[in-house]
PDB file of N, CA, C and O in Angstrom:
ATOM      1  N   MET A   1      -2.912  29.811   3.440  1.00  0.00           N
ATOM      2  CA  MET A   1      -1.518  31.265   4.259  1.00  0.00           C
ATOM      3  C   MET A   1      -1.337  30.793   5.795  1.00  0.00           C
ATOM      4  O   MET A   1      -0.385  30.546   6.536  1.00  0.00           O
ATOM      5  N   LYS A   2      -2.781  30.796   5.889  1.00  0.00           N
ATOM      6  CA  LYS A   2      -2.235  30.495   7.688  1.00  0.00           C
ATOM      7  C   LYS A   2      -1.177  29.264   8.438  1.00  0.00           C
ATOM      8  O   LYS A   2      -0.361  29.380   9.352  1.00  0.00           O
ATOM      9  N   ILE A   3      -1.588  28.074   7.620  1.00  0.00           N
ATOM     10  CA  ILE A   3      -1.346  27.251   7.534  1.00  0.00           C
ATOM     11  C   ILE A   3       0.490  26.855   7.765  1.00  0.00           C
ATOM     12  O   ILE A   3       1.060  25.842   8.170  1.00  0.00           O
ATOM     13  N   TYR A   4       1.008  28.246   7.267  1.00  0.00           N
ATOM     14  CA  TYR A   4       2.527  28.735   6.736  1.00  0.00           C
ATOM     15  C   TYR A   4       2.437  29.433   8.085  1.00  0.00           C
ATOM     16  O   TYR A   4       2.761  28.702   9.020  1.00  0.00           O
ATOM     17  N   LEU A   5       2.027  30.841   8.458  1.00  0.00           N
ATOM     18  CA  LEU A   5       2.131  31.509   9.371  1.00  0.00           C
ATOM     19  C   LEU A   5       2.249  30.373  10.224  1.00  0.00           C
ATOM     20  O   LEU A   5       3.392  30.055  10.553  1.00  0.00           O
ATOM     21  N   LEU A   6       1.342  29.737  10.622  1.00  0.00           N
ATOM     22  CA  LEU A   6       1.629  29.268  12.248  1.00  0.00           C
ATOM     23  C   LEU A   6       2.665  27.957  12.055  1.00  0.00           C
ATOM     24  O   LEU A   6       2.940  27.286  13.050  1.00  0.00           O
ATOM     25  N   ALA A   7       3.058  27.721  11.145  1.00  0.00           N
ATOM     26  CA  ALA A   7       4.804  27.025  10.918  1.00  0.00           C
ATOM     27  C   ALA A   7       5.811  27.574  11.413  1.00  0.00           C
ATOM     28  O   ALA A   7       6.595  27.036  12.196  1.00  0.00           O
ATOM     29  N   LEU A   8       5.863  28.583  11.033  1.00  0.00           N
ATOM     30  CA  LEU A   8       6.871  29.965  11.059  1.00  0.00           C
ATOM     31  C   LEU A   8       6.867  30.295  12.689  1.00  0.00           C
ATOM     32  O   LEU A   8       7.889  30.400  13.367  1.00  0.00           O
ATOM     33  N   GLY A   9       5.442  30.445  13.198  1.00  0.00           N
ATOM     34  CA  GLY A   9       5.401  30.961  14.701  1.00  0.00           C
ATOM     35  C   GLY A   9       5.673  29.922  15.494  1.00  0.00           C
ATOM     36  O   GLY A   9       6.084  30.176  16.626  1.00  0.00           O
ATOM     37  N   ALA A  10       5.512  28.574  15.092  1.00  0.00           N
ATOM     38  CA  ALA A  10       5.726  27.339  16.129  1.00  0.00           C
ATOM     39  C   ALA A  10       7.365  27.314  15.744  1.00  0.00           C
ATOM     40  O   ALA A  10       8.188  27.163  16.646  1.00  0.00           O
ATOM     41  N   GLY A  11       7.794  27.477  14.304  1.00  0.00           N
ATOM     42  CA  GLY A  11       9.220  27.537  14.836  1.00  0.00           C
ATOM     43  C   GLY A  11       9.894  28.307  15.038  1.00  0.00           C
ATOM     44  O   GLY A  11      11.098  28.260  14.789  1.00  0.00           O
ATOM     45  N   LEU A  12       9.121  29.513  15.699  1.00  0.00           N
ATOM     46  CA  LEU A  12      10.028  30.894  16.060  1.00  0.00           C
ATOM     47  C   LEU A  12      10.167  30.588  17.624  1.00  0.00           C
ATOM     48  O   LEU A  12      11.239  30.771  18.201  1.00  0.00           O
ATOM     49  N   LEU A  13       9.231  30.197  18.164  1.00  0.00           N
ATOM     50  CA  LEU A  13       8.819  29.547  19.443  1.00  0.00           C
ATOM     51  C   LEU A  13       9.914  28.549  19.805  1.00  0.00           C
ATOM     52  O   LEU A  13      10.614  28.687  20.808  1.00  0.00           O
ATOM     53  N   VAL A  14      10.027  27.589  18.987  1.00  0.00           N
ATOM     54  CA  VAL A  14      10.937  26.057  19.282  1.00  0.00           C
ATOM     55  C   VAL A  14      12.482  27.048  19.157  1.00  0.00           C
ATOM     56  O   VAL A  14      13.407  26.856  19.945  1.00  0.00           O
ATOM     57  N   GLY A  15      12.536  27.881  18.276  1.00  0.00           N
ATOM     58  CA  GLY A  15      14.115  28.704  18.446  1.00  0.00           C
ATOM     59  C   GLY A  15      14.303  29.570  19.359  1.00  0.00           C
ATOM     60  O   GLY A  15      15.407  30.044  19.623  1.00  0.00           O
ATOM     61  N   VAL A  16      13.010  29.922  20.053  1.00  0.00           N
ATOM     62  CA  VAL A  16      13.489  30.919  21.368  1.00  0.00           C
ATOM     63  C   VAL A  16      13.754  30.242  22.761  1.00  0.00           C
ATOM     64  O   VAL A  16      14.344  30.750  23.714  1.00  0.00           O
ATOM     65  N   ILE A  17      13.023  28.603  22.658  1.00  0.00           N
ATOM     66  CA  ILE A  17      13.341  27.795  23.750  1.00  0.00           C
ATOM     67  C   ILE A  17      14.599  27.529  23.380  1.00  0.00           C
ATOM     68  O   ILE A  17      15.542  28.038  23.986  1.00  0.00           O
ATOM     69  N   TYR A  18      14.770  26.710  22.352  1.00  0.00           N
ATOM     70  CA  TYR A  18      16.448  26.575  22.358  1.00  0.00           C
ATOM     71  C   TYR A  18      17.458  27.377  22.773  1.00  0.00           C
ATOM     72  O   TYR A  18      18.491  26.968  23.303  1.00  0.00           O
ATOM     73  N   SER A  19      17.060  29.050  22.437  1.00  0.00           N
ATOM     74  CA  SER A  19      18.180  29.635  22.851  1.00  0.00           C
ATOM     75  C   SER A  19      18.470  30.138  24.095  1.00  0.00           C
ATOM     76  O   SER A  19      19.510  30.663  24.492  1.00  0.00           O
ATOM     77  N   LEU A  20      16.980  29.824  24.920  1.00  0.00           N
ATOM     78  CA  LEU A  20      16.780  30.015  26.489  1.00  0.00           C
ATOM     79  C   LEU A  20      17.478  28.854  26.779  1.00  0.00           C
ATOM     80  O   LEU A  20      18.426  29.102  27.525  1.00  0.00           O
ATOM     81  N   LEU A  21      17.389  27.759  26.502  1.00  0.00           N
ATOM     82  CA  LEU A  21      17.804  26.325  26.850  1.00  0.00           C
ATOM     83  C   LEU A  21      20.097  25.961  26.605  1.00  0.00           C
ATOM     84  O   LEU A  21      20.905  25.117  26.995  1.00  0.00           O
ATOM     85  N   ASN A  22      20.124  27.292  25.712  1.00  0.00           N
ATOM     86  CA  ASN A  22      21.430  27.218  25.199  1.00  0.00           C
ATOM     87  C   ASN A  22      21.590  25.358  24.069  1.00  0.00           C
ATOM     88  O   ASN A  22      22.516  24.626  23.718  1.00  0.00           O
ATOM     89  N   VAL A  23      20.461  25.371  23.955  1.00  0.00           N
ATOM     90  CA  VAL A  23      20.991  23.965  22.884  1.00  0.00           C
ATOM     91  C   VAL A  23      20.330  24.282  21.531  1.00  0.00           C
ATOM     92  O   VAL A  23      19.282  24.801  21.147  1.00  0.00           O
ATOM     93  N   ARG A  24      21.732  23.577  20.838  1.00  0.00           N
ATOM     94  CA  ARG A  24      21.771  23.918  19.196  1.00  0.00           C
ATOM     95  C   ARG A  24      20.711  23.120  18.279  1.00  0.00           C
ATOM     96  O   ARG A  24      20.302  21.959  18.280  1.00  0.00           O
ATOM     97  N   SER A  25      20.482  24.126  17.589  1.00  0.00           N
ATOM     98  CA  SER A  25      18.969  23.500  16.532  1.00  0.00           C
ATOM     99  C   SER A  25      19.285  22.201  16.068  1.00  0.00           C
ATOM    100  O   SER A  25      20.369  22.246  15.486  1.00  0.00           O
ATOM    101  N   PRO A  26      18.806  21.075  16.078  1.00  0.00           N
ATOM    102  CA  PRO A  26      19.089  20.289  14.917  1.00  0.00           C
ATOM    103  C   PRO A  26      18.705  20.049  13.584  1.00  0.00           C
ATOM    104  O   PRO A  26      18.609  18.912  13.122  1.00  0.00           O
ATOM    105  N   ALA A  27      18.433  21.303  12.811  1.00  0.00           N
ATOM    106  CA  ALA A  27      17.807  21.684  11.879  1.00  0.00           C
ATOM    107  C   ALA A  27      19.169  21.497  10.673  1.00  0.00           C
ATOM    108  O   ALA A  27      20.159  22.218  10.796  1.00  0.00           O
ATOM    109  N   PRO A  28      19.127  20.997  10.120  1.00  0.00           N
ATOM    110  CA  PRO A  28      20.360  20.742   8.604  1.00  0.00           C
ATOM    111  C   PRO A  28      21.223  22.221   8.298  1.00  0.00           C
ATOM    112  O   PRO A  28      20.733  23.337   8.126  1.00  0.00           O
ATOM    113  N   PRO A  29      21.943  22.024   8.295  1.00  0.00           N
ATOM    114  CA  PRO A  29      22.899  23.464   7.416  1.00  0.00           C
ATOM    115  C   PRO A  29      22.282  23.737   5.824  1.00  0.00           C
ATOM    116  O   PRO A  29      21.979  23.223   4.747  1.00  0.00           O
ATOM    117  N   VAL A  30      22.342  24.646   6.409  1.00  0.00           N
ATOM    118  CA  VAL A  30      21.989  25.111   4.398  1.00  0.00           C
ATOM    119  C   VAL A  30      22.166  24.839   3.347  1.00  0.00           C
ATOM    120  O   VAL A  30      21.574  25.074   2.293  1.00  0.00           O
ATOM    121  N   VAL A  31      23.376  24.095   3.725  1.00  0.00           N
ATOM    122  CA  VAL A  31      24.352  23.459   2.208  1.00  0.00           C
ATOM    123  C   VAL A  31      23.092  21.982   1.986  1.00  0.00           C
ATOM    124  O   VAL A  31      22.789  21.734   0.819  1.00  0.00           O
ATOM    125  N   ALA A  32      22.468  21.136   3.071  1.00  0.00           N
ATOM    126  CA  ALA A  32      21.641  20.140   3.015  1.00  0.00           C
ATOM    127  C   ALA A  32      20.400  20.795   2.388  1.00  0.00           C
ATOM    128  O   ALA A  32      19.711  20.060   1.680  1.00  0.00           O
ATOM    129  N   LEU A  33      20.011  22.098   2.550  1.00  0.00           N
ATOM    130  CA  LEU A  33      18.210  22.395   2.218  1.00  0.00           C
ATOM    131  C   LEU A  33      18.770  22.635   0.243  1.00  0.00           C
ATOM    132  O   LEU A  33      18.246  22.018  -0.684  1.00  0.00           O
ATOM    133  N   VAL A  34      19.588  23.378   0.136  1.00  0.00           N
ATOM    134  CA  VAL A  34      20.109  23.637  -1.129  1.00  0.00           C
ATOM    135  C   VAL A  34      20.550  22.293  -2.014  1.00  0.00           C
ATOM    136  O   VAL A  34      20.677  22.301  -3.238  1.00  0.00           O
ATOM    137  N   GLY A  35      20.741  21.236  -1.225  1.00  0.00           N
ATOM    138  CA  GLY A  35      20.885  19.826  -2.116  1.00  0.00           C
ATOM    139  C   GLY A  35      19.658  19.324  -1.976  1.00  0.00           C
ATOM    140  O   GLY A  35      19.327  18.903  -3.084  1.00  0.00           O
ATOM    141  N   LEU A  36      18.595  19.103  -1.000  1.00  0.00           N
ATOM    142  CA  LEU A  36      17.296  19.131  -1.642  1.00  0.00           C
ATOM    143  C   LEU A  36      16.522  19.564  -2.478  1.00  0.00           C
ATOM    144  O   LEU A  36      15.601  18.997  -3.066  1.00  0.00           O
ATOM    145  N   LEU A  37      17.024  20.948  -2.561  1.00  0.00           N
ATOM    146  CA  LEU A  37      16.455  22.013  -3.761  1.00  0.00           C
ATOM    147  C   LEU A  37      16.822  21.319  -5.226  1.00  0.00           C
ATOM    148  O   LEU A  37      16.116  21.187  -6.226  1.00  0.00           O
ATOM    149  N   GLY A  38      18.607  20.807  -4.894  1.00  0.00           N
ATOM    150  CA  GLY A  38      18.707  20.326  -6.654  1.00  0.00           C
ATOM    151  C   GLY A  38      18.326  18.816  -6.992  1.00  0.00           C
ATOM    152  O   GLY A  38      18.395  18.416  -8.154  1.00  0.00           O
ATOM    153  N   ILE A  39      17.904  17.947  -5.899  1.00  0.00           N
ATOM    154  CA  ILE A  39      17.038  17.012  -5.989  1.00  0.00           C
ATOM    155  C   ILE A  39      15.385  17.339  -6.406  1.00  0.00           C
ATOM    156  O   ILE A  39      14.901  16.468  -7.130  1.00  0.00           O
ATOM    157  N   LEU A  40      14.821  18.034  -6.184  1.00  0.00           N
ATOM    158  CA  LEU A  40      13.580  18.371  -6.811  1.00  0.00           C
ATOM    159  C   LEU A  40      13.509  19.325  -7.835  1.00  0.00           C
ATOM    160  O   LEU A  40      12.514  19.879  -8.301  1.00  0.00           O
ATOM    161  N   VAL A  41      14.679  19.444  -8.120  1.00  0.00           N
ATOM    162  CA  VAL A  41      15.042  20.248 -10.061  1.00  0.00           C
ATOM    163  C   VAL A  41      15.060  19.213 -10.364  1.00  0.00           C
ATOM    164  O   VAL A  41      14.084  18.558 -10.730  1.00  0.00           O
ATOM    165  N   GLY A  42      16.863  18.620 -10.221  1.00  0.00           N
ATOM    166  CA  GLY A  42      16.668  17.500 -10.986  1.00  0.00           C
ATOM    167  C   GLY A  42      15.611  16.160 -11.511  1.00  0.00           C
ATOM    168  O   GLY A  42      15.538  15.583 -12.595  1.00  0.00           O
ATOM    169  N   GLU A  43      14.921  15.989 -10.326  1.00  0.00           N
ATOM    170  CA  GLU A  43      13.615  14.980 -11.292  1.00  0.00           C
ATOM    171  C   GLU A  43      12.887  15.974 -12.167  1.00  0.00           C
ATOM    172  O   GLU A  43      12.206  15.371 -12.997  1.00  0.00           O
ATOM    173  N   GLN A  44      12.799  17.215 -12.265  1.00  0.00           N
ATOM    174  CA  GLN A  44      12.217  17.649 -13.662  1.00  0.00           C
ATOM    175  C   GLN A  44      13.306  17.485 -14.816  1.00  0.00           C
ATOM    176  O   GLN A  44      13.008  17.287 -15.994  1.00  0.00           O
ATOM    177  N   LEU A  45      14.212  17.560 -14.473  1.00  0.00           N
ATOM    178  CA  LEU A  45      14.805  17.735 -15.883  1.00  0.00           C
ATOM    179  C   LEU A  45      15.250  16.262 -16.707  1.00  0.00           C
ATOM    180  O   LEU A  45      16.041  16.058 -17.628  1.00  0.00           O
ATOM    181  N   VAL A  46      14.596  15.600 -16.132  1.00  0.00           N
ATOM    182  CA  VAL A  46      14.570  13.934 -16.743  1.00  0.00           C
ATOM    183  C   VAL A  46      13.450  14.455 -17.871  1.00  0.00           C
ATOM    184  O   VAL A  46      13.658  15.025 -18.942  1.00  0.00           O
ATOM    185  N   PRO A  47      12.724  14.224 -17.513  1.00  0.00           N
ATOM    186  CA  PRO A  47      10.909  14.742 -18.616  1.00  0.00           C
ATOM    187  C   PRO A  47      11.458  15.706 -19.378  1.00  0.00           C
ATOM    188  O   PRO A  47      11.112  15.527 -20.546  1.00  0.00           O
ATOM    189  N   LEU A  48      12.301  16.843 -19.230  1.00  0.00           N
ATOM    190  CA  LEU A  48      12.724  18.153 -19.718  1.00  0.00           C
ATOM    191  C   LEU A  48      13.337  17.998 -20.955  1.00  0.00           C
ATOM    192  O   LEU A  48      13.162  18.495 -22.067  1.00  0.00           O
ATOM    193  N   ALA A  49      14.223  17.053 -20.402  1.00  0.00           N
ATOM    194  CA  ALA A  49      15.271  16.108 -21.783  1.00  0.00           C
ATOM    195  C   ALA A  49      14.682  15.431 -22.587  1.00  0.00           C
ATOM    196  O   ALA A  49      14.770  15.762 -23.769  1.00  0.00           O
ATOM    197  N   ARG A  50      13.889  14.263 -22.221  1.00  0.00           N
ATOM    198  CA  ARG A  50      13.348  13.706 -23.239  1.00  0.00           C
ATOM    199  C   ARG A  50      12.109  14.085 -24.078  1.00  0.00           C
ATOM    200  O   ARG A  50      11.651  13.432 -25.015  1.00  0.00           O
ATOM    201  N   SER A  51      11.640  15.267 -23.577  1.00  0.00           N
ATOM    202  CA  SER A  51      10.619  16.279 -24.904  1.00  0.00           C
ATOM    203  C   SER A  51      11.267  17.005 -25.530  1.00  0.00           C
ATOM    204  O   SER A  51      10.730  17.594 -26.468  1.00  0.00           O
ATOM    205  N   TYR A  52      12.973  17.270 -25.164  1.00  0.00           N
ATOM    206  CA  TYR A  52      13.882  18.121 -25.611  1.00  0.00           C
ATOM    207  C   TYR A  52      14.372  17.147 -27.131  1.00  0.00           C
ATOM    208  O   TYR A  52      14.473  17.520 -28.300  1.00  0.00           O
ATOM    209  N   PHE A  53      14.590  15.856 -26.522  1.00  0.00           N
ATOM    210  CA  PHE A  53      15.269  14.777 -27.689  1.00  0.00           C
ATOM    211  C   PHE A  53      14.452  14.090 -28.535  1.00  0.00           C
ATOM    212  O   PHE A  53      14.875  13.632 -29.597  1.00  0.00           O
ATOM    213  N   GLN A  54      13.299  13.970 -28.165  1.00  0.00           N
ATOM    214  CA  GLN A  54      11.946  13.311 -29.007  1.00  0.00           C
ATOM    215  C   GLN A  54      11.064  14.751 -29.948  1.00  0.00           C
ATOM    216  O   GLN A  54      10.060  14.530 -30.624  1.00  0.00           O
ATOM    217  N   ARG A  55      11.661  16.115 -29.808  1.00  0.00           N
ATOM    218  CA  ARG A  55      11.443  16.963 -30.673  1.00  0.00           C
ATOM    219  C   ARG A  55       9.861  17.536 -30.468  1.00  0.00           C
ATOM    220  O   ARG A  55       9.118  18.168 -31.218  1.00  0.00           O
ATOM    221  N   THR A  56       9.697  16.992 -29.046  1.00  0.00           N
ATOM    222  CA  THR A  56       8.058  17.777 -28.768  1.00  0.00           C
ATOM    223  C   THR A  56       8.339  18.784 -27.891  1.00  0.00           C
ATOM    224  O   THR A  56       9.169  18.775 -26.982  1.00  0.00           O
ATOM    225  N   PRO A  57       7.449  19.822 -28.287  1.00  0.00           N
ATOM    226  CA  PRO A  57       7.115  20.842 -27.699  1.00  0.00           C
ATOM    227  C   PRO A  57       6.871  20.996 -25.953  1.00  0.00           C
ATOM    228  O   PRO A  57       5.700  20.992 -25.573  1.00  0.00           O
ATOM    229  N   VAL A  58       7.784  21.106 -25.093  1.00  0.00           N
ATOM    230  CA  VAL A  58       7.383  21.843 -23.890  1.00  0.00           C
ATOM    231  C   VAL A  58       6.496  22.572 -23.484  1.00  0.00           C
ATOM    232  O   VAL A  58       6.681  23.783 -23.355  1.00  0.00           O
ATOM    233  N   ASP A  59       5.174  21.890 -23.156  1.00  0.00           N
ATOM    234  CA  ASP A  59       4.182  22.595 -22.715  1.00  0.00           C
ATOM    235  C   ASP A  59       4.186  23.473 -21.660  1.00  0.00           C
ATOM    236  O   ASP A  59       4.885  23.178 -20.691  1.00  0.00           O
ATOM    237  N   HIS A  60       3.461  24.635 -21.643  1.00  0.00           N
ATOM    238  CA  HIS A  60       3.590  25.685 -20.763  1.00  0.00           C
ATOM    239  C   HIS A  60       2.962  25.079 -19.758  1.00  0.00           C
ATOM    240  O   HIS A  60       3.784  24.832 -18.876  1.00  0.00           O
ATOM    241  N   SER A  61       1.371  24.551 -19.341  1.00  0.00           N
ATOM    242  CA  SER A  61       0.640  23.839 -18.654  1.00  0.00           C
ATOM    243  C   SER A  61       1.688  22.628 -17.661  1.00  0.00           C
ATOM    244  O   SER A  61       1.467  22.367 -16.479  1.00  0.00           O
ATOM    245  N   TRP A  62       2.915  21.979 -18.567  1.00  0.00           N
ATOM    246  CA  TRP A  62       3.718  21.128 -18.010  1.00  0.00           C
ATOM    247  C   TRP A  62       4.114  22.083 -16.619  1.00  0.00           C
ATOM    248  O   TRP A  62       4.088  21.681 -15.456  1.00  0.00           O
ATOM    249  N   LEU A  63       4.362  23.006 -16.938  1.00  0.00           N
ATOM    250  CA  LEU A  63       5.237  23.716 -16.114  1.00  0.00           C
ATOM    251  C   LEU A  63       4.700  23.987 -14.410  1.00  0.00           C
ATOM    252  O   LEU A  63       5.185  23.982 -13.278  1.00  0.00           O
ATOM    253  N   HIS A  64       3.165  24.253 -15.205  1.00  0.00           N
ATOM    254  CA  HIS A  64       2.648  24.694 -14.096  1.00  0.00           C
ATOM    255  C   HIS A  64       1.873  23.684 -13.276  1.00  0.00           C
ATOM    256  O   HIS A  64       1.498  23.709 -12.104  1.00  0.00           O
ATOM    257  N   HIS A  65       1.730  22.686 -14.354  1.00  0.00           N
ATOM    258  CA  HIS A  65       0.233  21.526 -13.495  1.00  0.00           C
ATOM    259  C   HIS A  65       1.872  20.371 -12.772  1.00  0.00           C
ATOM    260  O   HIS A  65       1.836  19.957 -11.613  1.00  0.00           O
ATOM    261  N   GLN A  66       2.965  20.094 -13.607  1.00  0.00           N
ATOM    262  CA  GLN A  66       3.957  19.249 -13.275  1.00  0.00           C
ATOM    263  C   GLN A  66       5.168  19.682 -12.127  1.00  0.00           C
ATOM    264  O   GLN A  66       5.424  19.279 -10.992  1.00  0.00           O
ATOM    265  N   VAL A  67       5.747  20.669 -12.990  1.00  0.00           N
ATOM    266  CA  VAL A  67       6.864  21.123 -11.995  1.00  0.00           C
ATOM    267  C   VAL A  67       6.541  21.579 -10.748  1.00  0.00           C
ATOM    268  O   VAL A  67       6.632  20.761  -9.833  1.00  0.00           O
ATOM    269  N   LYS A  68       6.147  22.815 -10.463  1.00  0.00           N
ATOM    270  CA  LYS A  68       6.189  24.074  -9.752  1.00  0.00           C
ATOM    271  C   LYS A  68       5.034  23.312  -9.084  1.00  0.00           C
ATOM    272  O   LYS A  68       5.596  23.220  -7.993  1.00  0.00           O
ATOM    273  N   PRO A  69       3.821  22.673  -8.880  1.00  0.00           N
ATOM    274  CA  PRO A  69       3.436  21.868  -7.481  1.00  0.00           C
ATOM    275  C   PRO A  69       4.488  20.818  -6.623  1.00  0.00           C
ATOM    276  O   PRO A  69       4.421  20.625  -5.409  1.00  0.00           O
ATOM    277  N   HIS A  70       5.733  20.027  -7.804  1.00  0.00           N
ATOM    278  CA  HIS A  70       6.077  19.425  -7.193  1.00  0.00           C
ATOM    279  C   HIS A  70       7.534  19.972  -6.486  1.00  0.00           C
ATOM    280  O   HIS A  70       8.047  19.498  -5.472  1.00  0.00           O
ATOM    281  N   VAL A  71       7.888  20.741  -7.046  1.00  0.00           N
ATOM    282  CA  VAL A  71       8.896  21.959  -6.542  1.00  0.00           C
ATOM    283  C   VAL A  71       8.677  22.738  -5.486  1.00  0.00           C
ATOM    284  O   VAL A  71       9.669  23.006  -4.807  1.00  0.00           O
ATOM    285  N   PHE A  72       7.551  23.214  -5.130  1.00  0.00           N
ATOM    286  CA  PHE A  72       7.117  24.071  -4.625  1.00  0.00           C
ATOM    287  C   PHE A  72       5.889  23.686  -3.835  1.00  0.00           C
ATOM    288  O   PHE A  72       5.385  24.593  -3.173  1.00  0.00           O
ATOM    289  N   GLY A  73       5.408  22.675  -3.798  1.00  0.00           N
ATOM    290  CA  GLY A  73       4.049  22.122  -3.215  1.00  0.00           C
ATOM    291  C   GLY A  73       3.017  22.880  -3.569  1.00  0.00           C
ATOM    292  O   GLY A  73       3.034  24.019  -4.038  1.00  0.00           O
ATOM    293  N   GLN A  74       1.218  21.501  -3.072  1.00  0.00           N
ATOM    294  CA  GLN A  74       0.508  22.234  -3.327  1.00  0.00           C
ATOM    295  C   GLN A  74       0.446  23.909  -2.155  1.00  0.00           C
ATOM    296  O   GLN A  74       0.568  24.137  -0.951  1.00  0.00           O
ATOM    297  N   MET A  75       0.278  24.441  -2.974  1.00  0.00           N
ATOM    298  CA  MET A  75      -0.220  26.343  -1.864  1.00  0.00           C
ATOM    299  C   MET A  75      -1.256  26.284  -1.767  1.00  0.00           C
ATOM    300  O   MET A  75      -1.756  26.422  -2.883  1.00  0.00           O
ATOM    301  N   PRO A  76      -2.256  26.092  -0.740  1.00  0.00           N
ATOM    302  CA  PRO A  76      -3.653  26.444  -0.579  1.00  0.00           C
ATOM    303  C   PRO A  76      -4.417  27.438  -1.608  1.00  0.00           C
ATOM    304  O   PRO A  76      -3.847  27.937  -2.578  1.00  0.00           O
ATOM    305  N   LYS A  77      -5.371  27.598  -1.377  1.00  0.00           N
ATOM    306  CA  LYS A  77      -6.120  28.310  -2.171  1.00  0.00           C
ATOM    307  C   LYS A  77      -7.006  29.082  -1.027  1.00  0.00           C
ATOM    308  O   LYS A  77      -7.368  28.554   0.024  1.00  0.00           O
ATOM    309  N   ARG A  78      -7.293  30.448  -1.431  1.00  0.00           N
ATOM    310  CA  ARG A  78      -7.903  31.283  -0.781  1.00  0.00           C
ATOM    311  C   ARG A  78      -9.800  30.618  -0.634  1.00  0.00           C
ATOM    312  O   ARG A  78     -10.453  30.017  -1.487  1.00  0.00           O
ATOM    313  N   GLY A  79     -10.263  31.099   0.965  1.00  0.00           N
ATOM    314  CA  GLY A  79     -11.277  29.977   1.273  1.00  0.00           C
ATOM    315  C   GLY A  79     -11.259  28.497   0.771  1.00  0.00           C
ATOM    316  O   GLY A  79     -12.042  27.986  -0.030  1.00  0.00           O
ATOM    317  N   ASP A  80     -10.598  28.135   1.169  1.00  0.00           N
ATOM    318  CA  ASP A  80      -9.999  26.706   1.250  1.00  0.00           C
ATOM    319  C   ASP A  80     -10.778  25.551   2.314  1.00  0.00           C
ATOM    320  O   ASP A  80     -10.085  25.125   3.239  1.00  0.00           O
ATOM    321  N   SER A  81     -11.609  25.257   2.239  1.00  0.00           N
ATOM    322  CA  SER A  81     -12.577  24.480   3.023  1.00  0.00           C
ATOM    323  C   SER A  81     -11.511  23.676   4.494  1.00  0.00           C
ATOM    324  O   SER A  81     -11.868  23.535   5.664  1.00  0.00           O
ATOM    325  N   THR A  82     -10.285  23.313   3.904  1.00  0.00           N
ATOM    326  CA  THR A  82      -9.459  23.114   4.674  1.00  0.00           C
ATOM    327  C   THR A  82      -8.842  24.242   6.262  1.00  0.00           C
ATOM    328  O   THR A  82      -8.402  23.969   7.379  1.00  0.00           O
ATOM    329  N   ASP A  83      -9.173  25.643   5.436  1.00  0.00           N
ATOM    330  CA  ASP A  83      -8.502  26.700   6.312  1.00  0.00           C
ATOM    331  C   ASP A  83      -9.608  26.384   7.313  1.00  0.00           C
ATOM    332  O   ASP A  83      -9.332  25.797   8.359  1.00  0.00           O
ATOM    333  N   ARG A  84     -10.991  26.801   6.988  1.00  0.00           N
ATOM    334  CA  ARG A  84     -12.135  26.746   7.804  1.00  0.00           C
ATOM    335  C   ARG A  84     -12.234  25.575   8.964  1.00  0.00           C
ATOM    336  O   ARG A  84     -12.637  25.786  10.108  1.00  0.00           O
ATOM    337  N   LYS A  85     -11.900  24.614   8.579  1.00  0.00           N
ATOM    338  CA  LYS A  85     -11.621  23.366   9.479  1.00  0.00           C
ATOM    339  C   LYS A  85     -11.145  23.670  10.435  1.00  0.00           C
ATOM    340  O   LYS A  85     -11.686  23.803  11.533  1.00  0.00           O
ATOM    341  N   GLN A  86      -9.273  23.931   9.934  1.00  0.00           N
ATOM    342  CA  GLN A  86      -8.397  24.085  11.273  1.00  0.00           C
ATOM    343  C   GLN A  86      -8.323  25.711  12.093  1.00  0.00           C
ATOM    344  O   GLN A  86      -7.550  26.099  12.970  1.00  0.00           O
ATOM    345  N   ALA A  87      -9.654  26.550  11.281  1.00  0.00           N
ATOM    346  CA  ALA A  87      -9.396  27.778  12.325  1.00  0.00           C
ATOM    347  C   ALA A  87      -9.927  27.459  13.313  1.00  0.00           C
ATOM    348  O   ALA A  87      -9.900  28.201  14.295  1.00  0.00           O
TER     349      ALA A  87
END
């Protein structure tokens, strides 16, 4: 969680600097970000459709072990060794 807060803080700092310099942010518009989300979700639809047409049940663990990490990224675990190294 700490890395996300650091990323947010860095983004806010850069945003303030851009505002002080009267520079527009090069960040993509919201439409592009929604399109990227569509790509991530669309990648998961093909395996889901295959399992539907092959009449194999969609395993709940497939959603948690394949879809969730791919769409949302691997979330850091509490007390992860990488958090201690970065502190």
